[in-house]
Each structure stands twice: as C-alpha cells, then as structure tokens.
C-alpha positions as CSV (number, residue, x, y, z in Angstrom):
1,M,154.7,21.7,-247.5
2,A,157.7,24.0,-247.5
3,S,157.7,26.9,-245.9
4,L,157.1,30.1,-248.7
5,Y,159.1,32.5,-246.4
6,P,161.4,30.7,-243.6
7,E,161.8,34.5,-242.2
8,K,158.3,34.9,-242.2
9,S,156.5,31.6,-241.6
10,D,153.6,33.0,-240.3
11,M,152.3,34.3,-243.5
12,A,152.9,30.8,-244.5
13,D,150.0,29.5,-243.1
14,P,147.5,32.1,-244.0
15,V,148.6,31.7,-247.8
16,C,148.0,28.0,-247.7
17,E,144.9,28.6,-246.3
18,V,144.0,31.3,-249.1
19,G,144.4,28.4,-251.3
20,A,142.9,26.0,-250.0
21,L,139.6,28.0,-249.9
22,L,140.2,29.5,-253.8
23,G,141.6,26.4,-254.8
24,I,145.4,27.8,-255.9
25,S,148.5,27.0,-255.4
26,E,150.5,29.5,-253.0
27,T,151.6,30.8,-255.8
28,A,148.7,32.3,-257.2
29,A,147.3,33.2,-254.1
30,I,150.7,35.4,-253.9
31,D,150.1,36.6,-257.5
32,D,146.6,37.6,-256.8
33,A,147.2,39.0,-253.5
34,R,149.8,41.2,-255.2
35,L,147.9,41.8,-258.3
36,H,144.6,42.9,-256.4
37,P,146.4,46.2,-254.6
38,E,146.8,47.1,-258.4
39,Q,144.0,46.3,-259.6
40,E,142.0,48.1,-257.2
41,L,144.0,51.2,-257.2
42,E,143.5,51.9,-261.1
43,R,139.6,50.9,-260.7
44,T,139.6,53.6,-258.0
45,K,142.0,56.0,-259.8
46,V,140.4,59.5,-259.5
47,V,139.6,61.7,-262.7
48,S,138.4,65.3,-262.7
49,L,135.2,66.4,-262.3
50,R,135.4,67.7,-265.8
51,E,136.4,64.8,-266.9
52,R,133.0,63.0,-265.2
53,M,131.0,65.6,-266.5
54,E,131.8,65.6,-269.9
55,A,130.8,61.6,-270.2
56,W,128.0,62.1,-268.4
57,R,127.2,65.3,-271.1
58,Q,127.9,62.8,-273.5
59,A,125.8,59.3,-272.0
60,H,122.4,62.2,-272.0
61,P,122.7,64.7,-274.8
62,L,120.0,67.5,-274.1
63,G,117.1,67.1,-276.5
64,E,116.7,69.4,-279.4
65,P,115.3,72.6,-278.8
66,T,111.0,72.9,-279.2
67,G,110.7,76.1,-280.5
68,Q,108.4,76.9,-277.6
69,V,108.8,79.6,-275.0
70,A,108.6,79.1,-271.1
71,D,107.5,82.5,-269.7
72,K,104.9,83.2,-266.9
73,A,101.9,82.6,-269.0
74,F,103.0,79.0,-268.8
75,Y,104.2,78.2,-265.2
76,D,101.4,79.9,-264.3
77,S,99.2,77.0,-266.2
78,L,100.9,74.1,-264.7
79,N,99.7,75.3,-261.4
80,D,96.2,76.4,-263.1
81,E,96.4,79.8,-262.2
82,E,94.6,82.4,-264.3
83,D,96.1,85.9,-265.6
84,D,96.5,88.6,-263.6
C-alpha cells in the first residue's frame, strides 16, 4: 500500500488502521477525521441563556389560570393548620 503522506509516514499507519476498523477507505477515514471537528463544533454551538429559556418556555407553556386564590388560608390548609 502506498503511503498517504510521504513526508509524514507516521500518519499513514493510523489512518490505515482506522479505515480497516471502520471498513472504509483511507480517503473516507481522512474525510471523517476532517469533518468530525466541524460537526462537533456545530453540535456544541453556544446558545445564549435567553434563547434556551425562550425555547424551554415554548416547549413548556404555562397552564390556564384557575381563578383560585393562593392566600394564607390556602397554604395553612396544605399543612392541616387551623385558622389563627
């Protein structure tokens, strides 16, 4: 097999090994190695907190108002406390 990088012969063996493990050609292994960092950077792209919160709010909308009042008596009733 011809060396892929005559000036960097130490790179040819790992590329051949990766290609053999994945069952792809050396050229495909090089393409995957080149594209992987770009795909990883795109996947881990930093999104602002404002954008993340807006997406979360759209995915989890608030329920409709019930009209009930949550006052001291309501919270006391949750703890089985009597009115003072």
